[in-house]
Structure formats: structure tokens, C-alpha cells
C-alpha positions in Angstrom: 20.2 1.8 18.3 21.6 1.7 14.8 22.3 -1.4 12.8 24.2 -1.9 9.5 22.4 -4.0 6.9 22.6 -4.7 3.2 20.3 -2.4 1.2 18.4 -5.4 -0.3 17.6 -6.7 3.2 16.3 -3.4 4.6 12.8 -3.4 3.2 10.4 -2.4 6.0 13.2 -1.1 8.3 13.6 2.5 9.4 16.4 4.6 7.9 18.7 6.0 10.6 20.2 9.0 8.7 19.6 11.2 5.7 20.7 9.8 2.3 22.0 12.3 -0.1 21.7 12.1 -3.9 23.9 14.0 -6.3 22.9 14.4 -9.9 25.7 16.5 -11.6 24.5 19.8 -12.9 20.9 19.1 -11.6 20.6 18.7 -7.9 22.2 17.7 -4.6 20.1 16.9 -1.6 18.5 14.3 0.6 16.6 11.7 -1.4 15.5 9.9 1.9 15.4 11.4 5.3 16.1 9.9 8.7 13.0 7.9 9.9 11.9 6.9 6.3 10.3 3.5 6.2 12.2 1.7 3.5 10.2 0.3 0.5 11.1 -2.2 -2.2 11.3 0.5 -4.8 13.9 2.4 -2.7 16.6 -0.3 -3.1 17.6 0.8 -6.6 18.0 4.4 -5.3 20.2 3.3 -2.4 22.5 1.3 -4.8 22.6 4.2 -7.4 23.8 6.5 -4.6 26.5 4.2 -3.5 24.8 2.8 -0.4 25.2 -0.9 -0.7 25.0 -1.0 3.1 22.8 1.3 5.1 22.2 2.1 8.8 18.7 1.4 10.1 17.1 2.0 13.5 16.3 -1.0 15.6 13.2 -0.5 17.7 13.3 -1.8 21.3 10.3 -3.6 22.8 7.6 -1.1 23.6 8.8 1.5 21.1 6.9 2.8 18.1 8.1 4.6 14.9 6.5 8.0 14.3 4.4 6.6 11.4 2.7 4.0 13.6 2.4 6.4 16.5 0.9 9.2 14.4 -1.7 6.7 13.1 -2.6 5.6 16.6 -2.9 9.3 17.6 -5.2 10.1 14.7 -7.4 7.1 15.4 -7.8 8.1 19.0 -8.8 11.7 18.4 -10.9 11.3 15.3 -14.7 10.7 15.5 -17.4 9.8 13.1 -17.4 10.4 9.4 -13.6 11.0 9.2 -11.0 8.9 7.4 -7.2 8.7 7.8 -4.5 8.8 5.1 -0.7 8.8 5.4 0.7 12.2 4.7 4.4 11.2 4.7 7.1 12.2 7.1 5.3 10.9 10.1 2.0 12.8 9.4 -1.5 11.4 9.1 -4.1 13.4 7.2 -7.6 13.4 8.7 -10.2 13.8 5.9 -14.0 14.3 5.6 -15.8 11.2 4.4 -18.8 13.3 3.2 -20.0 16.8 2.9 -20.7 18.1 6.4 -20.0 20.4 9.3 -16.7 19.9 11.2 -16.9 20.0 14.9 -13.8 20.6 17.0 -13.6 20.4 20.8 -11.1 23.2 21.3 -10.5 22.5 25.0 -9.5 18.9 24.2 -7.4 20.0 21.3 -5.4 22.4 23.4 -5.1 19.8 26.2 -3.6 17.3 23.7 -1.1 19.8 22.2 0.0 20.9 25.6 1.3 17.4 26.3 4.3 18.2 24.2 5.0 15.1 22.2 1.8 15.2 20.2 0.7 17.6 17.5 -2.9 17.9 16.1 -3.8 20.8 13.8 -7.4 21.2 12.6 -9.7 23.6 10.8 -11.9 25.7 13.0 -15.0 24.5 14.7 -18.2 24.7 12.5 -16.2 24.8 9.2 -18.4 23.6 6.3 -16.4 20.8 4.6 -16.5 18.9 1.3 -16.0 15.2 1.0 -12.3 14.4 0.7 -11.1 17.7 2.3 -8.3 17.6 4.8 -9.7 18.8 8.1 -6.8 17.9 10.4 -3.2 16.6 10.6 -1.8 14.4 13.4 1.9 14.0 14.1 4.1 12.7 16.8 7.2 14.9 17.4 9.9 12.3 18.3 11.0 9.8 15.7 10.6 7.1 18.2 8.1 7.1 21.1 7.3 4.8 23.9 4.1 2.8 23.5 3.1 3.8 27.1 2.9 7.5 26.1 0.1 6.7 23.7 -1.9 5.0 26.4 -2.8 8.4 27.8 -4.1 9.4 24.4 -6.2 6.2 24.0 -7.7 6.5 27.5 -8.3 10.3 27.4 -10.1 10.2 24.1 -11.9 6.8 24.4 -15.2 8.5 24.9 -15.0 12.1 23.7 -13.2 12.8 20.4 -11.4 16.0 19.5 -13.0 16.3 16.1 -15.8 14.7 14.1 -18.0 15.5 11.2 -21.8 16.0 11.2 -23.1 15.0 7.8 -25.7 17.3 6.2 -29.2 15.9 5.9 -31.7 16.5 3.2 -34.1 19.3 3.8 -37.4 20.2 2.0 -37.0 23.9 1.4 -39.9 26.4 1.0 -39.1 29.9 -0.2 -41.1 33.1 0.3 -40.0 36.2 -1.4 -41.8 39.3 0.0 -42.1 42.9 -1.3 -44.8 44.9 -3.1 -42.3 46.0 -5.7 -41.3 42.4 -6.5 -44.9 41.1 -6.4 -46.1 43.8 -8.8 -43.2 43.2 -11.2 -41.7 46.6 -10.9 -38.5 45.0 -9.5 -37.2 41.7 -10.8 -37.1 38.9 -8.3 -33.4 38.2 -7.7 -33.7 35.0 -5.6 -32.8 32.6 -8.4 -29.7 34.5 -9.4 -28.4 35.5 -5.9 -29.7 33.1 -3.3 -30.5 29.9 -5.1 -26.8 29.2 -6.0 -26.1 29.1 -2.2 -28.7 26.4 -1.7 -27.3 24.4 -4.7 -23.9 24.4 -3.1 -25.4 22.1 -0.6 -27.5 20.1 -3.1 -30.7 21.8 -2.2 -33.5 22.7 -4.6 -36.6 24.5 -3.3 -39.7 22.5 -3.1 -41.8 25.6 -3.8 -41.2 29.3 -4.1 -43.9 32.0 -3.5 -43.7 35.7 -4.2 -45.9 37.7 -2.0 -46.8 41.4 -1.3 -46.0 43.1 2.0 -49.1 41.7 3.7 -48.5 39.9 7.1 -51.7 37.9 6.8 -50.7 36.5 3.4 -47.2 35.8 4.6 -48.5 33.9 7.7 -50.9 31.9 5.5 -48.0 31.0 3.1 -45.8 29.9 6.0 -48.5 27.6 7.4 -49.2 26.1 3.9 -45.6 25.3 3.3 -45.3 23.6 6.7 -48.4 21.6 6.0 -46.9 20.5 2.7 -43.9 19.0 4.5 -41.3 21.8 4.2 -38.9 21.6 7.2 -36.8 24.6 6.3 -38.4 28.0 5.3 -36.4 30.8 3.8 -38.0 34.3 3.7 -36.4 37.3 2.0 -37.3 40.9 2.2 -39.2 43.1 4.6 -37.0 42.7 7.6 -35.6 46.2 8.2 -37.1 48.8 10.6 -39.1 50.6 7.9 -42.9 50.7 8.7 -43.7 48.9 5.5 -41.5 45.9 6.3 -43.9 43.3 7.8 -42.2 40.0 7.3 -41.5 39.6 11.0 -45.1 40.3 11.8 -46.2 37.6 9.3 -43.9 35.1 11.0 -45.4 35.8 14.4 -49.0 35.6 13.0 -48.2 32.2 11.6 -47.7 31.1 15.2 -43.9 30.8 15.0 -41.7 31.5 18.0 -39.1 34.1 17.3 -35.8 32.8 18.6 -33.9 35.9 17.7 -34.1 39.0 15.6 -30.9 40.9 14.8 -27.4 39.5 14.7 -23.9 41.0 15.3 -22.9 39.9 11.8 -22.0 42.2 8.9 -23.5 41.7 6.3 -26.6 40.4 8.0 -27.6 42.4 11.0 -31.4 42.2 10.3 -31.4 38.4 10.4 -34.4 36.6 11.9 -34.5 33.0 13.2 -37.8 31.4 14.3 -39.3 27.9 14.8 -42.8 26.6 14.0 -43.6 23.1 14.9 -40.0 22.0 14.6 -39.5 23.8 11.3 -36.6 26.2 11.0 -37.5 29.6 9.6 -34.8 31.9 8.3 -35.6 35.6 7.6 -32.8 36.8 5.4 -32.1 40.6 5.1 -31.7 42.3 1.8 -27.9 42.0 1.9 -28.2 38.4 0.5 -29.0 40.0 -2.9 -25.8 41.9 -3.3 -23.1 40.6 -0.9 -21.2 37.5 -1.8 -21.1 36.2 1.8 -23.5 37.0 4.6 -24.9 35.5 7.8 -26.8 33.1 5.5 -23.5 31.3 4.7 -22.7 31.1 8.4 -26.0 29.6 9.7 -27.2 27.4 6.8 -24.5 24.7 7.2 -25.3 24.4 10.9 -29.0 23.9 10.2 -28.2 21.3 7.5 -26.1 19.5 10.1 -29.3 19.2 12.3 -28.2 21.9 14.7 -30.5 24.5 16.3 -29.3 27.9 17.1 -30.1 29.6 20.4 -30.4 33.3 20.9 -27.1 33.3 22.8 -25.3 31.5 20.0 -26.5 33.9 17.4 -25.5 36.9 19.6 -22.0 35.4 20.0 -21.4 35.5 16.3 -20.0 39.0 16.5 -16.5 37.5 17.1 -15.3 37.0 13.6 -18.7 38.3 12.4 -17.2 41.0 10.1 -16.9 40.0 6.4 -14.2 42.0 4.7 -15.7 41.4 1.2 -12.3 40.3 -0.2 -12.0 40.4 -4.0 -10.9 36.8 -4.0 -13.2 35.1 -1.5 -11.9 32.1 0.4 -14.8 31.4 2.6 -15.2 29.2 4.7 -11.4 29.2 5.0 -11.2 32.6 6.6 -12.2 34.3 9.8 -15.8 35.1 8.8 -18.3 33.3 11.0 -15.6 31.1 12.6 -15.3 30.9 16.4 
């Protein structure tokens, strides 16, 4: 129902039509749209556009304006480590409160959007996010909605949320660079130039880095020493291809680690190794990390920092979206690479 009121008395009310502003020679168009919640600072604009009286929408009992309804929707579907912010025009922005890994329950998301009157758009599941980044947008389609329609949302998502953020935890990182050519000094160690910046993106600085020859016994000994010194994430580079001289995998096994998976349907990164030793994650990174901008390392590292463990099956399913196109202007993680 529409009601005619003086502009000065309309603060807090809902505008019932578009208000057009004309500035000769400059512009003509809506300065306020139907559904706008009128503010004190809007009064001068109404008067300047010749709207001493305006038409507002009167809500009936049990009805909600889109702004309030969208906020209720966003609250209901958002889980831990997410904050809400008005986005204007009946939208609520869902933002990351910290650096972390976004988790999205796709089945619940689709169930919600199939209801018709509710809209929730999100980034993809397992997207690495920065603090303050928008990870989702919630909106209610009608300008006015019945309170009872939101009851379904509240009840459906009272226990399981559509999206939430897993905050990264600190890790004590040990690094082992293998290769006779690097150990002897014939080839320069490129870890600090090529791989270390990836760790720094997540605030990680290696506790210790060792450079070793292609000797499985020495690799095994170094792994055990780093674990004893409190490292809970080990990164090994080199020696993971099928050449007879590549013995890093053998060294990992000699250390007593359990190989979760060797080989991955991700390009670049097919010779990736993932193992566990006494609860310590061990990543065997193939040589591609030294010359490709994005590799499987970028896909799996955020998940480990978010306290997740990867199964063999999960790694083997990374083939869907597992082809990096090596774009000249890289937009990872806001692209298909590594995203489900």
C-alpha cells in the first residue's frame, strides 16, 4: 500500500517509486529507486527535485522490506569467520573476517536458490581468501516479503551453514631441496626466488632449509630431524620424476612416512607427492614449481594451512579444473584452476 507524506516526515520510510533528477546539460535519471530506505540527507534532494510530498510503501504486519530480509537471509546462511555488510539495493555482502579457506556446501546453495525468492551467490568451494574480501552476496528478489517465508531459511540452516571460512593456522615449515647438481653448486638453488614467495603469501617463513644430494638415506635422516625439531609441514623439491636418479620418494619412505598419493591429475604438477609422518604433512613438489607461476602447490597449500588433510581420492579428483592455462595476466585463485 502506498501512502503520501511530506518529504521531511519520510525518514526511515520506504520509497514507493523511482525519483528522477534532471540537471540541465549534465544528466537525467533516477536519483532514488523504488524500495530505497529514506535517510535524513535525502530530504534536500527530494526538495531540490520538486518532491515536497512523496509516496512511500507501508508495510503490513508480518512483512519485511528487502533490506531487512536480505540481512536475515545472510545471517542464516553464513557460518564462522564471516561478516556482513550492506551492499545497497537490497544486497548484503558476505566478507571474510580473516585470511582463510572458503568452504561452500554446494548442495545447500543450490537448494536455497531453487526456492525462487532467495538469491545467494558465492565464490567456489576451497577458494583461498584474504581478510575483507567479498565471498558471497545475499539478496531477496521481491521488494517486500512475508516474514513466514524466511522461517524456512532460519530452520533449514540453523545447524548447517551454506558457507563458512576456515582460518589458516601457523605452521612450522621445514624445507629440503634435493639434487646432486644443486648440492654441488653447479646449479643455483632457486627455492628462495621461486617457491619461498608462495609461502610468504600466507605469512610463512621456513624454520630451516636443507640442501641435500640425491641420497635417499640422507633425505630420510633430514626428514626425521626436521620432525624432531618440531616442523609440522615439510616441503621437498626435486627428485620426483621417473628417472632412475630421482630418489626423493624413496627417501620419504625410508623415513617411515606413509605415502598417501604419488601423482596427480593436475598440470603443472603431475609428479606431486603427499605423505604423512607422525601427523606431519610432507609435500613432494615436482620441478614445475621452479618455472610455472601456478602449480598444484597453489592448490593444496591453502587446504593444509586450513587444517585439512587430503585423501588419495581427493587428490585424484583434482583433474576437473586441474589444467592451468598459464594466462599472461594471472587471476588465481579467481579462475577455474584447482576449483571444484
